[in-house]
N, C-alpha and C positions, 0 to 999 in steps of 0.2 A: 370207342376212335375218337380222338382228339379231334376238333374241328378244324375246317381248312383254314390257317391263318389269314386275314385279311391282307390283300397286297401292299406289301410297303409302298413308301411316295420317296423319290431321291428329289430334295430342292437344294439349288445351288445359288450362292451367291456371288456376284460378280460385278467388276468393276476397275478402276485405277488405284492406285497406291493413294491413301490417303482419302478414299471413299466414306469410310466407316464401316467397312464388311464385318469386320471383327465382334465389333461391339454389336450390330443388329444381327447376327446372326445369334448371340447369344440372346438376346431380346426375343427374338420371332421362337427359338427351340424351348423356352421359358412358356411365351403365349401357348404354343400348340401343347405342353405339358399340363397347363390350366386345362386347355380344351379336351384331356383324358387320354391323349395319344402318347405313345411310347415315342420318346424320339432321344436318336444318338447325335450328338453333336459334334462336328469333326472340321478338318481342317486339310489343306494341300499346301505346299507340301509339311510331310511332319505329320501325318494322322495314325502313325505306327512308331514303335521302336526305331525300326529301319529307318522308317522315314525319316523320325529327329535326326540322324546322322546325314540322309542326302541332303536334308534341308539347310543344315548346317555347312555343308559344301556351297550349296546354292546361294544364298545370303549372304555370307558373311564375305563383306570386303577385305581385299588386298590378297597377300598369297598367290596361287597359280590358277586364277580364273578359268573356268571351263571354257572350250571355244563353244561355239555357237552351236554345231550337232552334238557335243557334250552335253551340254547345258540340256537340252530337248529330249537325252534319253535317259539322264538322270530324273527328271520330271516323270518320263513314264515308269521307270523303274519304280517312283516313287508310289505313283497310281496304281501299278499292278499288284505291289504288294498291300494297297491300302482299300483296292475293292474287296481282294480276296482275304483278308483277313477282316473287315472292318464294315465296309458299304454292302457287300453283297449279302453276309450271315444277317445281317440288320433286316435288310429287305426282304430276305427268305422269312424271317419271322414275324412279318408284317409291321415291323417298326418303320417310324418316319427318319430318314438321314437329312440331316440341315448341316453342309457341310460349306465352307469356307474357301472357294474355288476350286474348281474342276476344269472340265475338257477346255471349256472356253477358254481359259485363262492362257493355258497352253496353246489353241489355235491364235489369240489375238497376240500374246507376247513374242511367242516362239515364230510365229508365221508371219503377220502384219508387223511386229515390233524388229524383230531379227531378219527378217527379209527371206525367212526360208517358206518354201511351196506351201501355201494353208490347204491344198488339197491332199499333198502327203502328211502334214503335219494332223491333219483330220484322222486319216486311215490309220496313222501309229496311233492315236487314242483311241481309236474303235480297238485295237489289237491289247492296250495297255488294259481297258478296262472290261475286256469280253464280252464287248456288247452292251454295258451295262450304261444309262445315259437319262440326263435328268428327264423329270416328271413337269420340272417348273425351274426356269433360272429366272432370279430376279437381279436386274441390273441398276447399281448405283450408279447413276450417271452424276457426273461432276465437272465442271469445268476443270482443265488441267493446272491453272494459275491458280485457281482457289485451292485446289488440290496441295500443290506446292507448298503453299502458304501453311496449310493444317501442318503438312510433313516437317515443316520449318520448327513450329511452335511445339513439335512434341520431341524431335534431335534425335539421335540415335538409328540413323538410316541405315538399311541392307543396301547389296549391293544393285538391286533392282530399283530400288527408291531413288538411287543416286541417279540414274539417267536423265536426261535432261527434257526440258516440255516438248521437243518435237519428238521425242520416244512416247510420250504420253499422250500427243494426240492423235498418233498413228492407231493408240489403244482404245481410243474413243470411237473411231472410224471403224475398227474391225468388230467394236462390240455393238456399234450401230448397224454395222451391214448383218452381223449373224442373227442379231434379232429381228431386221427386218425379213430376215432368208426364212424365219421359223416363229410366227408372230404367235402361235397356238404356244409354244413353250415359253418362249419370253417374255415377260414384263420389264418396261420401264420406270425406273421411279428415281425421280429428281433427289439427289442427296446432299442439296445445299442449305436443308434447312436442321432444325434441332434436334437433337437426338429422338426426341418424343413425336415430332412430326414424321420424321422419316419413320418410324416404328409404325405408326400409324397406317401411313402408305403402305408399308410392306404387307401388314396384316391384310390390308382391304384389297391387294394383290390375290394373297392365297388364299382368301376369303372366295373371291371372284373364279379362280382356276379351280378351289375344292368346296363347294359351297356345303358339303355336309361338316365339315370341321368347325364353319365358323356357328354351327346351332342354329 
């Protein structure tokens, strides 16, 4: 009989646009692999072929942008497919999933950012995930003004990144509120340092939550 697989873990990286989540997700996944963990590195939106099409609709400026409720439902459709096809199977076989954005982005962006009822958004997120929820959420906290300068330096802003500072400030407040409500799940990491410094802080947060993985 095959041994029962070790329970998988879902680690999500959250934060405003320009905080460096994609870079840090890749570095964290590599560090976990070096520690002997099977890792599935993914993102939202766009973690599946269907999700890539939904991502194009969501982030491309111009055209016929979705209204607020349509935007929410597109994100939820992406997530439902993503969990069913990628996240849940990986967790079931004992893999660790490192995901660049997940449910908390939707609660922050479409709730606080767009003004939808956060309790309703949260309930819909649970429906979309079938109850799958992060074991650890790493919040890359960054001042919105500094994040805006970073985005300006790299160019090619998507539709969400074109929102103004007031929108980004609402996101920061929402992430802070979510983190305060679930301190066991959330770890806040200052993202204003260089890449290596931030990566070290993230790894320390992971080791604090999962001591066994740090050896």
